[in-house]
C-alpha positions as CSV (number, residue, x, y, z in Angstrom):
1,M,91.1,60.0,79.4
2,K,92.8,59.0,82.6
3,N,91.1,56.9,85.3
4,K,88.2,55.9,83.0
5,D,87.3,53.0,85.4
6,V,87.1,55.4,88.4
7,R,85.1,58.0,86.5
8,A,82.7,55.4,85.2
9,S,82.2,53.9,88.7
10,I,81.4,57.3,90.1
11,K,79.0,58.1,87.3
12,N,77.3,54.6,87.4
13,A,76.8,55.0,91.1
14,G,75.0,58.3,90.5
15,F,77.5,60.5,92.2
16,Y,79.7,63.5,91.3
17,Q,83.4,63.6,91.9
18,W,83.0,66.2,94.6
19,Q,80.6,63.9,96.6
20,V,83.2,61.1,96.6
21,A,86.0,63.5,97.5
22,E,83.9,65.0,100.4
23,F,83.1,61.5,101.7
24,M,86.8,60.6,101.6
25,G,87.8,63.8,103.4
26,I,89.6,65.2,100.4
27,H,89.0,68.7,99.0
28,E,87.3,68.5,95.6
29,V,90.1,70.4,93.9
30,K,92.7,68.0,95.2
31,F,90.6,65.1,94.1
32,S,90.2,66.6,90.6
33,R,93.9,67.2,90.3
34,K,94.7,63.6,91.3
35,M,92.3,62.4,88.6
36,R,94.4,64.1,85.9
37,H,97.0,61.4,86.2
38,E,96.5,57.7,86.3
39,L,96.0,56.6,89.9
40,S,97.8,53.7,91.6
41,L,95.8,50.5,92.2
42,E,95.8,51.3,95.9
43,E,94.3,54.8,95.3
44,K,91.7,53.4,93.0
45,Q,90.7,50.7,95.5
46,R,90.2,53.3,98.2
47,I,88.0,55.3,95.8
48,F,86.0,52.2,94.9
49,E,85.5,51.4,98.5
50,A,84.4,54.9,99.2
51,I,81.8,54.8,96.4
52,E,80.5,51.5,97.7
53,K,80.2,52.9,101.3
54,L,78.6,56.1,100.0
55,S,76.1,54.1,98.0
56,K,75.1,52.1,101.0
57,E,74.6,55.3,103.0
58,E,72.4,56.9,100.3
59,K,70.0,53.9,100.3
């Protein structure tokens, strides 16, 4: 499976992919399509940062 680290991070934070996509301003379908292929380190870092910010907002 592609992007296991990203998927695990989203799951461990208690979110769904659509929530992260919405927070990042990306349509959930586009986000899902991007996840089909291994993301660049820069893209992954942006997603990890979004998960962290979203986690802080939810608390």
